[in-house]
C-alpha positions as CSV (number, residue, x, y, z in Angstrom):
1,M,-23.2,-100.2,-21.2
2,L,-22.0,-103.8,-20.6
3,A,-22.9,-104.1,-24.4
4,V,-20.6,-101.8,-25.9
5,L,-17.7,-102.5,-22.9
6,Q,-17.7,-106.0,-24.1
7,P,-16.6,-105.7,-27.6
8,L,-14.1,-102.8,-26.6
9,I,-12.6,-105.3,-24.4
10,A,-12.0,-107.7,-27.4
11,N,-10.0,-104.3,-29.2
12,L,-8.0,-104.3,-26.3
13,A,-6.6,-107.6,-26.9
14,L,-6.4,-106.7,-30.3
15,V,-4.1,-103.8,-29.3
16,S,-1.9,-105.9,-27.5
17,V,-1.2,-108.6,-30.1
18,A,-0.7,-105.5,-32.6
19,I,2.3,-104.4,-30.5
20,V,3.7,-107.9,-29.8
21,V,3.5,-108.5,-33.6
22,W,5.3,-105.3,-34.2
23,D,7.9,-106.1,-31.6
24,L,8.8,-109.2,-33.2
25,L,8.6,-107.6,-36.9
26,E,10.8,-105.0,-35.7
27,D,13.8,-107.2,-35.1
28,Y,14.2,-108.1,-38.8
29,I,13.7,-104.3,-40.2
30,D,16.0,-103.0,-37.3
31,R,18.6,-102.7,-39.9
32,H,16.6,-100.5,-42.2
33,T,16.8,-96.5,-42.1
34,E,14.5,-94.8,-39.7
35,L,11.9,-93.7,-42.5
36,S,11.6,-97.2,-43.6
37,R,11.0,-98.1,-40.0
38,S,8.4,-95.4,-39.3
39,I,6.7,-96.1,-42.8
40,V,6.4,-100.2,-41.7
41,F,5.3,-98.8,-38.3
42,G,2.3,-96.5,-40.0
43,L,1.0,-99.4,-41.9
44,M,0.9,-101.7,-38.9
45,M,-1.0,-99.1,-36.9
46,G,-3.2,-98.3,-39.7
47,A,-4.1,-101.9,-40.4
48,A,-4.9,-102.5,-36.7
49,A,-7.1,-99.6,-37.0
50,L,-9.0,-100.9,-39.5
51,I,-9.3,-104.3,-38.0
52,S,-10.6,-102.4,-34.9
53,M,-13.3,-100.4,-37.1
54,G,-14.3,-103.7,-38.5
55,M,-14.9,-105.8,-35.3
56,M,-16.8,-103.2,-33.6
57,P,-20.6,-103.5,-34.4
58,S,-22.2,-99.9,-34.9
59,F,-23.6,-98.3,-32.4
60,Q,-26.5,-97.0,-34.2
61,T,-26.4,-96.3,-38.1
62,G,-23.3,-94.6,-38.8
63,I,-22.0,-94.5,-35.6
64,K,-18.9,-96.5,-34.9
65,A,-17.2,-96.8,-31.7
66,D,-13.7,-98.4,-31.5
67,L,-10.0,-97.9,-30.7
68,R,-8.8,-96.2,-34.1
69,T,-7.8,-93.1,-32.1
70,P,-5.4,-94.8,-29.4
71,L,-3.5,-96.5,-32.4
72,V,-3.5,-93.5,-34.2
73,A,-2.0,-91.3,-31.2
74,I,0.5,-93.8,-30.2
75,S,1.6,-94.0,-33.9
76,A,2.3,-90.4,-33.9
77,L,4.1,-90.3,-30.7
78,F,6.4,-93.3,-31.6
79,G,6.8,-92.9,-35.1
80,G,6.8,-89.3,-36.1
81,V,4.8,-87.5,-39.2
82,P,5.3,-90.4,-41.6
83,T,3.6,-93.1,-39.3
84,A,1.2,-90.3,-38.1
85,L,0.0,-89.7,-42.0
86,I,0.2,-93.3,-42.9
87,S,-2.1,-94.5,-40.2
88,S,-4.3,-91.3,-40.3
89,L,-5.3,-91.8,-44.1
90,M,-5.8,-95.7,-44.1
91,S,-8.2,-95.1,-40.9
92,G,-9.8,-92.1,-42.2
93,G,-10.2,-93.4,-45.5
94,Y,-11.9,-96.8,-44.2
95,R,-14.1,-94.3,-42.1
96,I,-15.2,-92.4,-45.0
97,Y,-16.1,-95.9,-46.9
98,L,-18.1,-96.6,-43.8
99,G,-20.0,-93.6,-44.2
100,G,-22.9,-92.3,-41.8
101,V,-23.9,-89.7,-39.7
102,G,-20.7,-90.2,-37.7
103,V,-18.0,-89.6,-40.5
104,V,-17.1,-85.7,-39.7
105,G,-16.9,-86.8,-36.0
106,G,-14.9,-89.9,-36.6
107,L,-12.5,-87.9,-38.9
108,T,-12.1,-85.2,-36.1
109,G,-11.1,-87.8,-33.2
110,I,-8.9,-89.4,-35.9
111,V,-6.9,-86.0,-36.6
112,S,-7.3,-84.8,-33.2
113,A,-5.6,-88.1,-31.9
114,A,-2.6,-87.9,-34.4
115,A,-1.9,-84.3,-33.4
116,A,-1.9,-85.2,-29.9
117,G,0.5,-87.7,-30.5
118,L,2.8,-85.0,-32.5
119,V,2.6,-82.5,-29.9
120,M,3.5,-85.1,-27.1
121,R,6.3,-86.3,-29.2
122,W,7.7,-82.7,-29.9
123,W,7.5,-82.0,-26.3
124,C,9.3,-85.1,-25.2
125,A,12.0,-84.9,-27.9
126,N,15.4,-86.4,-27.5
127,R,14.6,-87.7,-23.9
128,D,12.8,-91.2,-22.7
129,L,9.0,-91.1,-21.6
130,N,8.7,-91.8,-18.2
131,F,5.4,-93.5,-16.2
132,R,3.9,-90.1,-15.3
133,E,4.5,-88.7,-18.9
134,L,2.5,-91.8,-20.6
135,V,-0.1,-91.6,-18.2
136,F,-0.5,-87.8,-19.1
137,F,-0.3,-88.6,-22.6
138,A,-3.2,-91.5,-22.3
139,I,-5.4,-88.6,-20.7
140,F,-4.7,-86.0,-23.1
141,A,-5.2,-88.3,-26.1
142,T,-8.3,-89.7,-24.9
143,A,-9.5,-85.9,-24.3
144,A,-8.1,-84.8,-27.6
145,S,-10.1,-87.8,-29.6
146,N,-13.5,-87.2,-27.6
147,L,-13.4,-83.6,-29.4
148,S,-15.5,-85.7,-32.3
149,F,-18.4,-85.3,-29.8
150,L,-18.4,-81.6,-30.7
151,V,-19.1,-81.8,-34.3
152,L,-22.0,-84.0,-34.1
153,P,-25.9,-82.5,-33.6
154,S,-26.1,-81.4,-30.1
155,D,-29.3,-84.0,-29.1
156,L,-26.6,-86.9,-30.8
157,A,-23.8,-85.6,-29.3
158,M,-25.4,-85.8,-25.8
159,H,-27.0,-89.4,-26.5
160,L,-24.0,-90.8,-27.1
161,M,-21.7,-89.1,-24.5
162,R,-24.1,-90.5,-22.0
163,E,-24.1,-93.9,-23.4
164,L,-20.7,-94.4,-24.7
165,G,-18.4,-91.8,-23.1
166,P,-17.5,-93.5,-19.7
167,P,-16.5,-97.0,-21.4
168,L,-15.5,-95.8,-24.5
169,A,-13.1,-93.2,-22.6
170,L,-11.8,-95.5,-20.2
171,T,-11.0,-97.9,-23.0
172,K,-9.3,-95.6,-24.8
173,F,-7.1,-94.6,-21.8
174,I,-6.2,-98.0,-20.9
175,A,-5.1,-98.9,-24.6
176,T,-3.3,-95.6,-25.2
177,L,-1.1,-96.3,-21.7
178,L,-0.8,-100.0,-22.4
179,M,0.5,-99.5,-25.9
180,G,2.8,-97.0,-24.9
181,L,4.3,-99.1,-21.7
182,L,4.6,-101.9,-24.1
183,L,6.3,-100.0,-26.9
184,K,8.5,-98.3,-24.4
185,R,9.6,-101.6,-22.9
186,S,10.6,-102.6,-26.4
187,E,12.7,-99.3,-27.1
188,R,14.7,-100.3,-23.8
189,R,15.0,-104.1,-25.0
190,R,16.6,-102.8,-28.5
191,K,18.6,-100.3,-26.4
192,V,20.2,-102.8,-24.4
193,M,20.6,-105.2,-27.3
194,H,22.4,-102.3,-29.0
195,E,24.5,-101.5,-26.2
196,N,25.3,-105.0,-25.4
197,V,26.7,-105.3,-29.3
198,I,29.0,-102.4,-28.5
199,F,30.0,-103.4,-25.0
200,R,30.6,-106.9,-26.5
201,S,32.8,-105.4,-29.1
202,M,34.8,-103.2,-27.1
203,V,35.7,-105.9,-24.6
204,K,36.5,-108.5,-27.4
205,H,39.0,-106.1,-29.1
206,L,40.2,-104.8,-25.4
207,P,44.4,-105.5,-25.1
208,D,43.6,-105.7,-21.7
209,C,42.2,-108.6,-19.6
210,L,38.6,-108.4,-18.6
211,N,36.4,-110.8,-16.9
212,F,33.8,-111.5,-14.5
213,K,33.6,-114.4,-11.9
214,D,30.5,-115.2,-9.6
215,A,30.7,-115.2,-5.9
216,E,32.7,-118.7,-5.7
217,G,35.6,-117.5,-8.1
218,R,34.3,-119.5,-11.3
219,F,34.3,-117.5,-14.6
220,V,31.4,-116.4,-16.3
221,A,32.5,-114.4,-18.9
222,A,35.7,-113.4,-20.2
223,N,37.6,-111.5,-23.4
224,P,39.9,-113.2,-25.9
225,A,43.2,-111.2,-23.9
226,T,42.1,-113.0,-20.7
227,A,42.3,-116.6,-22.6
228,Q,45.5,-115.7,-23.8
229,L,46.9,-114.4,-20.6
230,M,46.0,-117.6,-18.9
231,G,46.7,-119.9,-21.4
232,A,43.3,-121.1,-22.7
233,S,42.3,-122.2,-26.2
234,S,39.6,-119.6,-26.1
235,E,37.4,-117.5,-23.6
236,H,34.8,-120.2,-23.8
237,D,37.3,-122.6,-22.4
238,L,37.6,-120.3,-19.3
239,I,33.8,-120.5,-18.6
240,T,32.8,-122.6,-15.2
241,R,36.3,-122.9,-14.5
242,S,38.4,-121.4,-11.8
243,D,42.0,-119.9,-11.0
244,T,43.2,-123.6,-9.9
245,D,42.6,-124.9,-13.5
246,F,45.3,-122.8,-14.7
247,Y,47.7,-121.3,-12.1
248,P,49.7,-123.4,-9.3
249,L,47.9,-123.7,-6.5
250,A,49.7,-121.3,-4.4
251,A,49.4,-118.6,-7.0
252,A,45.5,-119.5,-7.2
253,M,44.8,-119.2,-3.7
254,R,46.7,-115.8,-3.6
255,Y,44.7,-114.5,-6.2
256,R,41.6,-115.8,-4.4
257,E,42.2,-114.2,-1.2
258,E,42.5,-110.7,-2.9
259,E,38.8,-111.5,-4.2
260,L,37.7,-112.5,-0.8
261,A,39.3,-109.1,0.9
262,V,37.6,-106.8,-2.1
263,I,33.9,-109.2,-1.4
264,R,34.9,-108.4,2.5
265,D,35.8,-104.5,2.1
266,Q,32.8,-104.1,-0.4
267,K,34.7,-101.7,-2.5
268,P,37.4,-101.7,-5.6
269,A,41.0,-102.5,-4.9
270,R,43.9,-102.3,-6.9
271,F,46.8,-104.7,-6.8
272,L,50.2,-105.3,-8.1
273,Q,50.4,-109.0,-8.7
274,E,53.4,-111.1,-9.9
275,F,52.6,-113.8,-12.6
276,I,54.6,-116.4,-14.2
277,N,53.9,-117.0,-18.0
278,P,53.5,-120.6,-18.7
279,D,57.0,-120.7,-20.3
280,G,57.9,-119.5,-16.9
281,G,58.5,-116.0,-17.3
282,Q,58.0,-113.4,-14.8
283,R,55.5,-110.7,-15.5
284,W,53.8,-108.2,-13.6
285,L,49.9,-107.2,-13.8
286,S,48.2,-104.0,-12.6
287,T,44.9,-105.5,-11.3
288,L,41.6,-103.6,-10.6
289,K,38.9,-105.9,-8.7
290,A,35.2,-104.8,-8.3
291,P,32.4,-106.2,-6.3
292,V,29.2,-106.6,-8.6
293,Y,25.8,-106.2,-7.0
294,G,22.3,-107.0,-8.5
295,R,19.4,-104.9,-8.0
296,W,18.5,-105.9,-4.4
297,G,21.7,-105.7,-2.8
298,E,23.0,-109.6,-3.4
299,L,26.6,-110.0,-4.4
300,L,26.7,-111.4,-8.1
301,G,30.4,-111.8,-8.4
302,I,33.7,-110.0,-8.9
303,I,35.0,-107.7,-12.2
304,T,38.6,-107.9,-13.2
305,H,40.9,-105.9,-15.1
306,N,44.2,-106.8,-15.9
307,R,46.8,-104.8,-17.6
308,D,50.5,-106.1,-18.2
309,V,52.8,-103.3,-16.8
310,T,55.9,-105.6,-16.6
311,D,57.6,-103.1,-19.4
312,E,56.5,-100.0,-17.1
313,I,58.0,-101.9,-14.1
314,R,61.4,-102.7,-15.6
315,M,61.8,-99.3,-17.5
316,A,60.8,-97.6,-14.0
317,K,63.1,-99.6,-11.8
318,S,66.0,-99.1,-14.9
319,K,65.3,-95.3,-14.6
320,S,65.2,-95.5,-10.6
321,E,68.6,-97.1,-10.9
322,F,70.1,-94.9,-13.2
323,I,69.2,-91.8,-11.5
324,S,70.4,-93.5,-8.5
325,L,73.9,-94.4,-9.8
326,V,74.3,-90.6,-11.3
327,S,73.1,-89.0,-8.2
328,H,75.8,-91.0,-6.1
329,E,78.4,-90.2,-8.6
330,L,77.4,-86.7,-9.0
331,R,77.5,-86.0,-4.9
332,T,80.9,-86.8,-4.4
333,P,82.5,-84.3,-6.8
334,L,79.9,-81.7,-6.0
335,T,80.6,-82.0,-2.5
336,S,84.4,-81.4,-3.3
337,I,83.5,-78.4,-5.8
338,R,81.0,-76.9,-3.0
339,G,83.9,-76.9,-0.5
340,A,86.4,-75.4,-2.3
341,L,84.2,-72.7,-3.4
342,G,82.8,-72.1,-0.3
343,L,86.9,-71.7,1.1
344,L,86.8,-68.8,-1.7
345,V,83.9,-67.2,-1.0
346,G,84.9,-67.0,2.8
347,G,88.0,-65.2,2.0
348,M,90.6,-67.7,1.9
349,V,92.4,-66.4,-1.2
350,H,92.6,-62.5,-0.9
351,D,93.1,-60.0,-3.6
352,L,90.8,-61.5,-5.7
353,P,89.0,-59.1,-8.6
354,E,85.6,-57.9,-7.5
355,K,84.0,-59.7,-10.6
356,T,85.9,-62.9,-9.9
357,Q,84.8,-62.9,-6.8
358,S,81.0,-62.3,-8.0
359,L,81.7,-65.4,-10.3
360,I,83.1,-67.4,-7.6
361,K,79.9,-66.4,-5.4
362,I,77.6,-67.4,-8.2
363,A,79.2,-70.7,-8.8
364,H,78.9,-71.6,-4.9
365,N,75.2,-70.7,-4.9
366,N,74.7,-73.2,-7.8
367,S,76.9,-75.9,-6.3
368,E,74.6,-75.8,-3.3
369,R,71.4,-76.1,-5.6
370,L,73.0,-79.0,-7.3
371,I,73.6,-80.4,-4.1
372,F,70.2,-80.0,-2.7
373,L,68.9,-81.7,-6.1
374,V,71.2,-84.6,-5.6
375,N,70.1,-85.1,-2.0
376,D,66.6,-84.6,-2.5
377,I,66.8,-87.6,-5.7
378,L,68.6,-90.0,-3.4
379,D,66.1,-89.2,-0.5
380,M,63.0,-90.2,-2.8
381,E,65.0,-93.2,-3.8
382,K,65.5,-94.0,-0.7
383,V,61.7,-93.5,0.5
384,E,60.4,-95.3,-2.8
385,S,62.7,-98.5,-2.4
386,G,62.1,-98.7,1.5
387,K,65.6,-98.3,2.4
388,M,65.3,-95.1,4.0
389,E,66.3,-96.2,7.7
390,F,64.8,-94.7,10.8
391,T,65.9,-94.4,14.4
392,I,63.0,-93.7,16.6
393,A,63.6,-92.0,19.7
394,P,62.2,-89.5,22.7
395,T,63.6,-86.4,21.1
396,E,63.2,-82.8,22.3
397,L,61.6,-80.8,20.0
398,R,62.5,-77.2,20.8
399,P,66.5,-77.4,20.6
400,L,66.3,-79.7,17.2
401,I,63.7,-76.3,15.8
402,E,66.8,-74.0,17.0
403,Q,69.1,-75.6,15.1
404,V,67.4,-75.6,11.8
405,V,66.4,-72.0,12.5
406,E,70.2,-71.4,13.0
407,G,71.0,-73.2,10.2
408,N,69.3,-70.9,7.8
409,A,70.2,-67.6,9.7
410,S,72.1,-66.2,6.3
411,Y,69.7,-66.7,4.1
412,M,67.0,-65.1,6.4
413,H,69.4,-62.3,6.8
414,E,69.8,-61.7,3.3
415,K,65.9,-61.4,2.7
416,A,65.6,-59.3,6.0
417,I,63.0,-62.4,7.6
418,Q,62.5,-62.5,11.1
419,T,62.0,-65.9,13.0
420,I,60.0,-66.0,16.1
421,I,59.7,-69.5,18.0
422,E,56.6,-70.0,20.1
423,D,57.1,-73.0,22.5
424,E,53.9,-73.6,24.1
425,V,55.2,-77.1,25.7
426,P,58.4,-76.4,27.3
427,G,60.6,-79.7,27.1
428,A,57.8,-81.6,25.3
429,N,59.5,-84.7,23.5
430,A,58.2,-86.8,20.4
431,M,59.2,-90.1,19.2
432,V,61.0,-89.6,15.8
433,D,64.4,-89.9,14.1
434,A,66.0,-86.6,15.1
435,Q,67.8,-86.4,11.9
436,R,64.7,-87.1,9.5
437,L,62.3,-84.7,11.3
438,Q,65.5,-82.2,11.4
439,Q,65.2,-82.7,7.5
440,V,61.3,-82.2,7.6
441,C,61.8,-78.8,9.4
442,L,64.5,-77.9,7.3
443,N,62.1,-78.3,4.2
444,L,59.2,-76.4,5.7
445,L,61.2,-73.4,7.1
446,S,63.1,-73.3,3.7
447,N,59.8,-73.4,1.6
448,A,58.7,-70.9,3.9
449,M,61.6,-68.5,3.3
450,K,61.2,-68.8,-0.4
451,F,57.9,-67.7,-0.3
452,S,57.9,-64.9,2.0
453,P,58.2,-61.0,1.2
454,E,61.4,-59.2,2.2
455,N,61.0,-57.8,5.9
456,S,58.6,-60.4,6.9
457,T,58.0,-62.8,9.8
458,I,57.9,-66.5,10.1
459,T,56.5,-68.0,13.1
460,I,57.3,-71.6,14.1
461,R,54.8,-73.0,16.8
462,I,55.1,-75.9,19.4
463,T,51.6,-77.0,20.8
464,A,50.0,-80.0,22.2
465,Q,47.1,-81.5,20.5
466,R,45.0,-84.0,22.0
467,R,46.9,-86.9,20.5
468,F,49.6,-85.3,18.9
469,L,52.6,-82.9,19.4
470,R,52.7,-80.3,16.8
471,I,55.1,-78.0,15.0
472,A,53.9,-75.6,12.7
473,V,55.8,-73.0,10.5
474,S,53.6,-70.0,9.3
475,D,54.6,-67.4,6.5
476,E,53.2,-64.2,5.3
477,G,53.6,-65.3,1.7
478,P,50.9,-65.2,-0.9
479,G,49.4,-68.2,0.0
480,I,48.5,-71.4,-1.7
481,S,45.7,-71.5,-4.9
482,E,43.0,-73.6,-5.1
483,E,44.0,-75.3,-8.0
484,F,47.4,-76.5,-6.3
485,R,46.4,-77.4,-3.1
486,K,45.2,-81.0,-4.1
487,R,48.6,-81.6,-5.7
488,I,50.8,-80.0,-3.2
489,F,52.5,-83.2,-1.9
490,Q,52.8,-85.0,-5.2
491,K,56.4,-85.4,-6.5
492,F,57.8,-82.9,-8.9
493,E,54.8,-80.5,-8.2
494,R,55.4,-76.8,-8.2
495,S,53.1,-73.8,-7.9
496,N,52.1,-72.2,-11.2
497,M,52.6,-68.6,-9.6
498,A,53.5,-65.8,-11.9
499,D,57.2,-65.5,-10.1
500,N,57.9,-69.1,-9.6
501,R,60.8,-68.7,-12.1
502,S,62.8,-66.9,-9.6
503,I,61.9,-69.6,-6.8
504,G,64.2,-72.6,-6.7
505,G,63.3,-76.2,-5.5
506,T,62.8,-79.5,-7.3
507,G,59.0,-80.0,-6.3
508,L,60.3,-83.2,-4.5
509,G,60.8,-81.4,-0.9
510,L,57.2,-81.8,0.4
511,N,56.8,-85.5,-0.9
512,I,60.0,-86.2,0.8
513,A,58.9,-84.6,4.1
514,K,55.4,-86.3,3.7
515,S,57.0,-89.9,3.5
516,I,59.2,-89.2,6.7
517,T,56.7,-87.8,8.7
518,E,53.9,-90.7,8.2
519,N,56.9,-93.3,8.8
520,M,57.5,-91.9,11.9
521,G,53.8,-92.4,13.0
522,G,53.1,-88.6,12.2
523,Q,50.9,-86.6,9.8
524,I,51.3,-83.5,7.9
525,G,49.0,-81.0,6.4
526,F,48.6,-77.2,5.6
527,E,45.9,-74.3,6.2
528,C,45.6,-71.5,4.1
529,H,43.0,-68.9,3.3
530,D,41.3,-67.1,0.1
531,D,40.7,-64.1,1.8
532,R,44.0,-63.4,3.4
533,P,48.0,-64.0,2.8
534,G,49.9,-66.7,4.5
535,T,50.2,-70.2,5.0
536,T,50.8,-72.7,7.7
537,F,52.6,-76.0,7.3
538,F,52.6,-78.5,10.1
539,V,53.5,-82.0,11.4
540,D,51.8,-83.9,13.9
541,L,54.0,-86.2,16.0
542,V,53.3,-88.9,18.7
543,P,54.2,-87.6,21.8
544,A,57.1,-89.5,24.4
545,S,54.8,-89.0,27.3
546,G,56.7,-90.6,30.4
547,L,59.8,-91.6,28.5
548,G,62.1,-88.7,29.7
549,G,60.2,-85.7,28.2
550,A,58.1,-83.4,29.4
551,A,54.8,-85.1,30.4
552,I,51.8,-83.3,28.9
553,T,48.8,-83.3,31.3
554,V,45.1,-82.4,30.5
555,G,45.5,-79.3,32.1
556,D,48.1,-77.9,30.2
557,E,46.8,-79.1,27.0
558,A,43.6,-77.2,27.9
559,K,45.5,-73.9,28.1
560,A,47.6,-74.6,25.0
561,T,45.3,-76.2,22.4
562,P,42.7,-74.8,20.4
563,R,39.4,-76.9,20.0
564,L,39.8,-80.4,18.2
565,R,39.0,-80.3,14.5
566,L,36.0,-82.7,13.7
567,L,34.7,-83.6,10.0
568,H,31.2,-84.3,9.6
569,I,30.3,-86.3,6.3
570,E,26.4,-86.7,5.8
571,D,23.9,-86.0,3.2
572,D,20.9,-85.5,5.6
573,E,20.8,-81.8,6.6
574,N,18.6,-82.8,9.7
575,A,21.2,-84.9,10.6
576,R,24.2,-82.9,10.0
577,D,22.4,-79.9,12.4
578,G,21.6,-82.4,15.2
579,V,25.3,-83.4,15.3
580,A,26.3,-79.8,15.0
581,E,23.8,-78.8,17.8
582,V,25.6,-81.1,20.4
583,L,29.0,-80.9,19.0
584,S,29.9,-76.9,18.1
585,A,30.1,-76.5,21.9
586,N,33.0,-78.3,22.4
587,Y,34.9,-79.0,19.1
588,D,35.6,-77.0,15.4
589,L,33.3,-78.8,13.4
590,T,33.3,-78.8,9.6
591,S,30.0,-80.4,8.0
592,V,29.8,-81.5,4.2
593,G,26.8,-83.3,2.4
594,A,28.9,-85.4,-0.5
595,L,32.2,-87.1,-1.1
596,D,33.5,-84.2,-3.7
597,E,33.2,-82.1,-0.9
598,A,35.0,-84.0,2.0
599,R,37.7,-84.5,-0.9
600,S,37.8,-81.1,-1.1
601,V,38.3,-80.4,2.4
602,L,40.4,-83.1,3.2
603,S,43.0,-81.7,0.7
604,K,43.6,-78.4,2.5
605,S,43.8,-79.8,6.2
606,V,44.0,-82.7,8.8
607,F,41.3,-83.1,11.0
608,D,41.4,-84.8,14.3
609,L,38.4,-86.9,13.9
610,V,36.4,-87.8,10.8
611,I,32.5,-88.9,11.3
612,L,31.1,-90.2,8.5
613,D,27.8,-92.0,6.9
614,V,27.8,-94.4,4.3
615,W,25.1,-94.0,2.1
616,L,25.7,-90.3,0.3
617,P,24.7,-88.9,-3.1
618,D,27.7,-89.2,-5.2
619,G,28.8,-92.7,-3.8
620,S,29.9,-94.8,-0.7
621,G,31.1,-93.0,2.3
622,L,33.7,-95.9,2.7
623,E,35.5,-94.3,-0.2
624,I,36.6,-91.5,1.7
625,I,38.4,-93.6,3.9
626,E,41.6,-93.6,1.8
627,H,41.9,-90.2,1.8
628,V,41.8,-89.8,5.6
629,P,45.2,-90.1,7.7
630,V,46.1,-93.8,9.1
631,R,46.5,-92.0,12.5
632,T,43.1,-89.8,12.0
633,P,40.2,-91.5,14.0
634,L,37.3,-92.8,12.1
635,L,33.5,-92.8,13.7
636,I,31.0,-94.4,11.3
637,L,27.5,-93.4,11.8
638,S,25.3,-95.4,9.5
639,D,22.4,-97.6,9.8
640,C,24.3,-99.9,7.1
641,P,25.5,-103.4,8.8
642,L,29.2,-103.2,9.2
643,D,31.7,-105.4,10.7
644,P,35.1,-103.2,12.2
645,A,36.9,-106.6,11.4
646,N,36.5,-105.9,7.8
647,F,38.7,-102.9,8.0
648,K,42.1,-102.5,8.1
649,R,42.5,-99.8,10.3
650,P,40.6,-99.4,13.6
651,I,37.1,-97.9,13.1
652,T,34.6,-96.7,15.7
653,I,30.9,-97.6,14.5
654,G,27.8,-96.7,15.6
655,R,24.1,-97.0,14.3
656,K,22.6,-93.8,13.2
657,S,18.9,-94.8,14.0
658,Q,19.7,-96.3,17.4
659,I,21.9,-93.7,19.0
660,P,20.0,-90.5,20.6
661,L,21.8,-87.2,19.7
662,S,23.0,-86.8,23.4
663,D,25.0,-89.7,23.3
664,I,27.1,-88.8,20.2
665,P,29.6,-86.6,22.3
666,A,30.3,-89.8,24.4
667,L,30.9,-92.0,21.1
668,V,33.2,-89.1,19.8
669,E,35.3,-89.4,22.7
670,K,35.2,-93.1,22.6
671,A,36.5,-93.0,19.1
672,L,39.4,-90.5,20.2
673,D,40.5,-92.5,22.9
674,V,40.2,-95.9,21.3
675,Q,42.1,-94.9,18.0
676,G,44.7,-92.4,19.9
677,P,48.7,-92.2,19.3
678,Q,49.0,-94.8,22.3
679,S,47.1,-97.5,20.4
680,T,49.2,-99.9,19.3
681,I,46.8,-101.3,16.7
682,L,47.3,-98.0,15.0
683,K,51.1,-98.0,14.5
684,P,52.2,-99.4,11.3
685,P,54.6,-102.7,11.1
686,S,57.8,-100.7,10.5
687,W,56.9,-98.7,13.9
688,R,56.1,-101.9,15.9
689,S,59.6,-103.5,14.8
690,R,61.4,-100.6,15.6
691,M,60.0,-100.3,19.1
692,L,60.9,-104.1,19.6
693,S,64.2,-103.7,18.4
694,R,64.9,-100.9,21.0
695,R,64.1,-103.2,23.7
């Protein structure tokens, strides 16, 4: 057996050399057609098969044991029919030339190996072979080639199988697998080279700036647009240099701080950067920076994309200034027109014809709509420019809501809508701007009336949550479509309901209400159901307990408040079930297993606490943080090493593998207590400055 094995091992070396030669040769013929490449590959494999047969001594007269069949099988698998025909004809012709008792068996092995390769190629069409499939093919091709023993005389076949079978089968298997792995590696290398050519061409002709820096801030790669922006002679002039070589030190340090923040947060971030041209002109760049990590999690550097948005910003500013100017100019005459028409509608002038009275009423209603539109546009402009002022003070909620309801009484009377106020915390005060909160409540009530059918009921509830006072407005309308829920708080968004044309509005009200609520340190959300009509919009406000309002005790809260709502984001079903087991008794728990599910749930309602894991099947759990309102506590349960100091908001972190399930409720309580509304670390800068100005 050893005498047979030694020349077979030498044949293995030949096989490896043949594949290496083909790999080098293919770089030169890659530009030719697929058929040309198949023909050359077939000739190459056929020549290797001839050399293999020539190298091996005859086992006995007319019997050859070599590696022609692995070469033929591999040629069929990777080259297809043309390659299989060429290599089979070359090796088969040479075997006939050698002659002997084993000719028929040799030809059978060649044909069987070619057939095995073609069958495998058909089965794996249009997809890459993986390692398991290559192992299977090596076994399949080896077994197929051994069919040659079946056409030999039985005595000779038994003798050959006993003496040649094991070493020949093992060597054929190794040769087939080795060639398959080497050719797949070569294919992947060429594919990467081809993709690199495409990528480099795209980057080169991209009008936006794209570059990559190492962890120290030095340029590793850049496109021509980056060089043009930075005043370099070419993109090659940027390599190994940093921002300090092109920008003033203060600007370069500011850009570097942004890069360090991205590295620290371990996630992409967008910036609007002010940029000074070499000629002194001011420009603005919309910049995306993202950290890039290696195979083993090591930081490789930062990729940066810059887009010049100077023209867009100037146009937006001009548009905003124009809208603001026109709105201001319109509001004064519109107010006078509305007042005059209001007097006429009120009956100041008597004995007007009925048709004239109808026209005056229509004109008055439309002047009201125009006033609302102008006010919404002006409020939106104030919010976007940061000019909306807030005077935060303890404010009792019940009287404020009663004023809002009273102001809409006439419209509710027209539609026969009844309004009910349910106050579960009488005398409760919140830290708000009374005028702005009235605007928010008016918007929510107005929306409820627009979408409520006639002879229906609108319910306004004041309740105490654990950390907030909540005002909820519930209607009996048709609800909100699934598609519209994600866009409901965006500017100029309106429901595409069939009867929407009959419903007024600009699509700005909810966006303004959201901005106002968040500027007062609260949050806004909604709840609706697919299986029944009705929608509830709510605002959660910071309570003014101990500041002249009604104090909310734990006992009162327990009686009046439903269970806290928790969202758990975890892809491990066992972990989700374990957390649900210890929390479901005391909390209203919603569990999801992926980022998309979490985004969908968060777009529909607000939670009192979000629990998340970092490693999720569709991305990092940290990506969901930007979708969670800033005043909603976050609890990260993960074995990923995280530092709370790296986050821009307070976060409670627990090591999942080290925390028993029995300790989860205590950790939840800790997160709720540490990140509650009384925590000054949660209050935005505008809130702190307003509170300091009041002292």
